[in-house]
N, C-alpha and C positions, 0 to 999 in steps of 0.2 A: 918162517921160511928156512932158517938154518937148521932147525930140528927136523923138519920134514925131509930134508935132503941128507939126514944122517949126521950133519955137522953139529958140534956142540960149542964151537968157539964163537964168541960174540964178535970177534974181529972179522970173521967170514961175512957175517950179516952186515957189519959196518962197510965192508968193501963193496958189497952189492948196492947198498943204499947211497954210498958216496957218489955214484954215477947218476943218481936220480935227483931231480929238483926237490928242494925242501918244500914239504907240504905247508899249506896255510894253517892247517890245524890237524890234530890227530883225534880220531874218535875211537874210544875203547868200549866195545859192547861187553859189558861186565855181566857175567852169568855165574851163579853158584855152581860149584862142582857137581852137586847132586842133580841139578837141572841139566847140566851138560851131559852127564852120564845117562840120564833118562832119555834125552834126545838121541844120543848115539844108539842106545838099545832099540829105539823105536824106528830107526831107519831101515829101509829095505836091505841095504848093504851094510854089514857090520864088519869092521876091521878089528881083529883081535889085538892089534897093536895099540888101540885106543883104550888103554886101561885107566883105571881111576888114578893110580900112582903117576902115570905119564901125564894125565890131564892136570893133576895138581902141580907137577913140575912145570908144565907149560904155563899155567897161571902165574906161578912164581917167577918164571923167566920173563914174562911180560912186565911184571912189576919191576924187575931188575933193569930191564931195558929203559923203562920210563925214568927210573932214578939215575942210571948211569949216563943217559943221554940228555938229562935235564929236560925231559918232555913232560908237559902238564896236559894230558889228554882230556878231551871232553868225555866224561864217563857217562854212559847210558846204561840204565838197568835193563838188561835183556832177558830177564827171567819170565816175562810174560809171553803172550802170543806174538806172532809176526806183526800183526797190525798194531798191537800195543807198543812193541819195540820200535816200529817205524814212527809212530806218533811221538814217542819219547825222544827219538833221535831228531826228528824235525824240530821239536820244541827246543831241545838243547842247542841245536845249530842256530835257531832264531835268536835265542838268548845270547849266544856267543857273538853273533853278528851285531846285535844291539849294543852289547857291552864294548865291542872293539871299534864300532863306528861312531860311538857317541863322543 
C-alpha cells in the first residue's frame, strides 16, 4: 500500500494500519519473481512501472514488514493455478485453525 501511493516510509504504512483492527492471522501468497513477472506480462493491461527490479524490491519489503512487525504469516505457495492456490490457502487455514484451537 505504501509503495503503491509512492511512499517508501514504513511509518506511513504503520499509521494506516494503526487505525485498523489487528487481524487474526496474516496470509502471504508467496510467488516466485519469475512467475509474478510472467503473470504481469500475460495481463491485458500492462503497467510499465511493474518492472522486475520493482517486484523484487516489493518482495523484499514484504519480508521486512514481517520481520519488523514480528508477524509470522501463513505462507501459501501461489506459484500454481488459481484453483491450486485456493486449495493450498484453504488447507493452510484449516491447519492453522486446528493448531490454534487445539
